[in-house]
C-alpha positions in Angstrom: 166.2 47.3 134.3 167.4 49.4 131.5 168.9 52.7 132.3 167.1 56.0 131.2 167.8 57.1 127.6 168.6 53.6 126.5 166.8 51.0 124.5 167.0 47.2 125.1 166.8 45.1 122.0 166.9 41.1 121.9 167.3 38.9 119.0 164.7 36.3 118.4 167.1 33.3 118.6 169.0 34.5 121.8 165.6 35.1 123.5 164.6 31.5 122.7 168.0 30.1 124.0 167.7 32.1 127.2 170.7 34.4 126.6 170.8 38.0 128.0 170.2 40.7 125.5 172.7 43.3 124.6 172.4 47.0 125.6 172.5 49.5 122.9 172.8 53.2 123.6 169.9 55.3 122.1 170.7 58.0 119.6 169.0 61.5 120.4 166.5 62.7 117.8 168.1 66.0 117.0 166.8 66.6 113.3 163.3 67.9 114.2 164.3 70.0 116.9 167.0 71.6 115.2 164.6 72.4 112.1 162.0 73.7 114.5 164.6 76.0 116.2 165.6 77.3 112.6 162.0 77.8 111.3 160.8 79.8 114.4 163.0 82.7 113.8 162.3 82.8 110.1 158.5 83.0 110.5 159.0 85.7 113.1 161.0 87.6 110.7 158.7 87.2 107.9 155.8 88.5 110.1 157.8 91.6 111.1 158.6 92.3 107.6 155.0 92.0 106.4 154.0 94.5 109.2 156.7 96.8 108.2 155.7 96.5 104.6 152.1 97.3 105.5 153.1 100.2 107.6 155.2 101.6 104.7 152.2 101.2 102.2 149.8 102.9 104.6 152.3 105.8 105.0 152.8 106.0 101.4 148.9 106.0 100.7 148.4 108.6 103.4 151.2 110.9 101.8 149.5 110.4 98.3 146.0 111.1 99.5 147.1 114.2 101.3 149.5 115.3 98.6 148.8 118.9 97.3 149.2 117.4 93.8 145.8 115.6 94.3 143.9 118.4 95.9 140.4 119.3 94.3 140.7 122.5 92.4 138.3 122.2 89.6 134.7 121.1 89.1 133.4 120.5 85.8 129.5 120.6 85.7 127.3 119.5 82.7 123.6 118.7 82.3 122.3 121.6 84.5 119.7 123.9 83.1 117.9 125.5 86.0 120.5 124.8 88.9 123.6 127.1 88.3 127.1 125.8 88.0 128.1 128.1 90.9 125.5 126.6 93.2 126.4 123.1 92.3 130.0 123.8 92.7 129.5 125.3 96.2 127.4 122.3 97.3 130.1 119.9 96.0 133.1 121.6 97.5 131.2 122.1 100.9 130.5 118.2 101.1 133.9 117.0 99.8 137.2 116.4 101.3 139.9 118.4 99.8 141.9 115.5 98.5 140.5 114.2 95.2 141.5 110.5 95.9 139.9 110.4 99.2 136.4 111.5 97.9 133.5 109.0 98.4 132.0 109.5 94.9 128.8 107.3 95.7 128.0 109.4 98.8 128.7 112.8 97.0 126.2 111.5 94.3 123.6 110.7 96.9 123.9 114.0 98.3 123.4 115.7 95.0 120.4 113.5 94.3 118.8 114.4 97.6 118.2 117.9 95.8 114.7 117.7 94.4 115.7 119.3 91.0 118.4 116.5 90.5 117.2 113.2 89.3 120.6 111.6 88.8 124.2 112.5 89.3 127.2 110.8 87.7 130.7 111.8 89.1 134.1 110.8 88.0 137.7 111.8 88.9 140.0 113.4 86.3 143.4 113.3 87.8 145.2 115.1 89.3 142.7 117.8 90.5 139.5 117.7 88.6 135.9 116.5 89.4 133.6 116.0 86.5 129.8 116.1 87.6 127.0 115.2 85.0 123.5 115.9 86.4 120.1 114.8 85.0 117.5 117.3 86.2 113.8 116.6 87.0 111.5 118.3 84.4 108.4 120.2 85.7 105.4 118.5 83.9 102.4 119.8 86.1 101.3 122.6 88.3 99.6 121.2 91.3 97.2 123.0 93.6 98.0 122.0 97.2 95.4 121.8 100.1 96.6 125.1 101.4 95.9 126.9 98.1 99.5 127.2 96.9 100.5 126.2 93.5 103.6 124.1 92.9 105.5 122.6 90.0 105.9 118.9 90.1 107.9 116.3 88.3 106.6 113.2 86.7 107.8 111.1 89.5 105.9 113.2 92.1 108.7 115.4 93.4 107.8 119.0 94.3 110.2 121.3 92.4 109.1 124.8 93.6 106.4 127.4 93.4 104.9 128.8 90.3 107.2 131.7 90.1 110.4 129.9 90.8 110.5 128.2 87.3 110.3 130.0 84.0 107.9 128.4 81.5 106.8 129.6 78.1 103.3 128.3 78.8 101.3 127.7 82.0 99.5 124.5 81.7 96.0 123.6 83.3 96.3 123.2 87.0 96.2 119.7 88.5 94.2 118.8 91.5 93.4 115.5 93.4 96.7 114.3 94.5 97.3 112.9 97.9 99.2 115.0 100.3 100.9 114.1 103.5 100.9 110.4 102.9 104.6 109.1 102.3 103.5 105.5 101.9 104.7 103.7 98.7 101.0 103.2 97.7 100.2 106.8 98.0 103.2 107.9 96.1 102.4 105.4 93.4 98.9 106.6 93.0 100.2 110.2 92.7 102.7 109.1 90.0 99.9 107.3 88.0 97.6 110.5 88.4 100.5 112.5 87.0 101.0 110.2 84.1 97.3 110.4 83.3 97.4 114.2 83.4 100.3 114.2 81.0 98.3 111.8 78.6 95.2 114.1 78.9 97.2 117.2 78.0 98.8 115.3 74.9 95.5 114.1 73.6 93.9 117.7 74.0 96.8 119.2 72.1 97.4 116.6 69.6 95.5 118.7 66.8 94.6 122.2 66.2 93.4 124.1 68.0 95.2 123.1 71.3 92.3 122.5 73.6 94.2 122.5 76.9 94.4 126.2 76.7 90.7 126.4 77.3 90.9 124.5 80.7 91.8 126.0 83.9 91.9 123.0 86.0 92.1 119.2 85.7 90.6 117.2 88.8 91.9 113.7 89.1 90.5 112.9 92.5 88.5 110.2 90.7 90.7 109.0 87.8 87.7 107.3 86.1 85.7 110.5 86.2 88.3 113.1 84.9 86.7 116.6 85.6 87.6 119.8 83.7 87.0 123.3 85.0 86.7 125.7 82.0 88.8 128.8 81.9 87.0 132.0 82.7 83.9 129.9 83.3 82.0 128.2 86.3 81.2 125.3 84.0 82.6 121.9 85.2 82.7 118.9 82.8 82.9 115.1 83.8 84.6 113.7 80.8 85.2 110.1 81.8 88.6 108.3 81.5 89.0 108.2 77.7 88.6 109.9 74.4 89.4 113.2 76.1 89.8 115.4 73.0 86.8 113.9 71.2 84.4 114.3 74.2 85.7 117.7 75.1 85.1 119.0 71.5 81.6 117.6 71.6 80.8 119.5 74.9 82.2 122.8 73.5 79.9 122.3 70.5 76.9 121.8 72.8 77.7 124.9 74.9 78.2 127.1 71.7 75.0 125.7 70.0 73.0 126.3 73.2 74.1 129.9 73.4 73.3 130.3 69.7 70.0 128.8 70.1 70.8 126.0 67.5 68.3 123.1 68.5 69.1 121.1 65.3 72.9 121.1 66.3 72.0 119.8 69.9 69.6 117.0 68.8 72.5 114.5 68.0 73.6 114.6 71.6 70.6 112.9 73.2 70.0 115.9 75.5 66.6 115.3 77.3 65.2 118.8 77.1 66.8 121.0 74.4 64.5 123.9 74.8 65.4 124.1 78.5 69.3 124.1 77.6 68.8 126.9 75.1 66.7 129.0 77.4 69.1 128.5 80.3 72.4 128.5 78.3 74.0 131.2 80.4 73.3 129.3 83.7 75.1 125.9 82.6 77.2 124.8 85.7 77.9 121.2 85.0 78.0 118.8 82.1 78.5 115.0 82.3 79.5 113.5 79.1 81.1 110.2 80.3 79.2 108.2 77.7 78.5 109.2 74.1 74.8 108.3 74.3 74.2 110.0 77.7 74.4 113.8 78.5 73.5 115.2 81.9 73.4 119.0 82.4 72.9 121.1 85.5 72.2 124.8 85.9 73.2 127.3 88.5 70.4 128.9 90.4 69.1 132.1 88.9 70.4 135.3 90.3 68.1 136.8 93.0 65.8 139.7 91.9 66.7 142.9 93.8 63.6 144.7 94.6 63.6 148.1 92.8 63.4 151.1 95.2 59.9 152.5 95.5 59.1 155.7 93.4 56.0 156.9 95.6 56.4 159.9 97.4 55.5 160.0 101.0 52.4 162.1 101.7 51.5 163.9 104.8 48.2 164.2 106.5 47.7 167.8 105.3 47.6 169.1 101.9 
């Protein structure tokens, strides 16, 4: 039996002749073990070095971020018209960390865009100590009557911007009614945006020539967009105008009203009015006109005022003269 650590080898010829094999001492395999013993310390040193390098980089980054050289000192604001620079600067500094490099610009932009008046905010760093902020403000395009009776300015995307007195305007447009309130669903919000777009189109058409006819309207009711309704200014007359040709149809209705008040039957004959004489005799009691089609006019009248009985002028007489 061969001893431990030795290898027995036999030659092919000697084995055939029955001779005993020779015993050769086995050489230990030291090459791989020695290489392994050399590699392990090198990998360990490399890992430690990387850890030290990362720690140094983190320390350097912390020192840079917290350095007084990069503290936020200046805020440059542009694009603001109704919001003051002081107000925006106060909001930015309240929401920001003191270090300019540590600011989360996306988060800060979202906070500014949560303000109803701001549609978009673009923010950039100007090293070493300045933040540049460019805002795009929402424009008030409609005065909207709320269900509680309050009147609010609203943007084209349906965002409430403030009460009537909060925004200065050179002209007060007709009041818009018929928007959905309290429903925050996407469908309801999209319906409101479409109604506001229709309202803007109506005002543009009414004012595309002279005179500007929107000045004669107190209220635009878009509860039913296919049956746009006007409330005349300083009048109780309501007009259903349909969903197109707003200026042309409104001009025709104004001509009807004026012709009826002047008693001009010939001018009224072209509008297919069923009873011209009745319209002329009740011109001061017109309450509603429907002119949704060029060949059909429907007119309603308010009830006549009640007659107040005149006080009696007879003197009471007694039984004795």
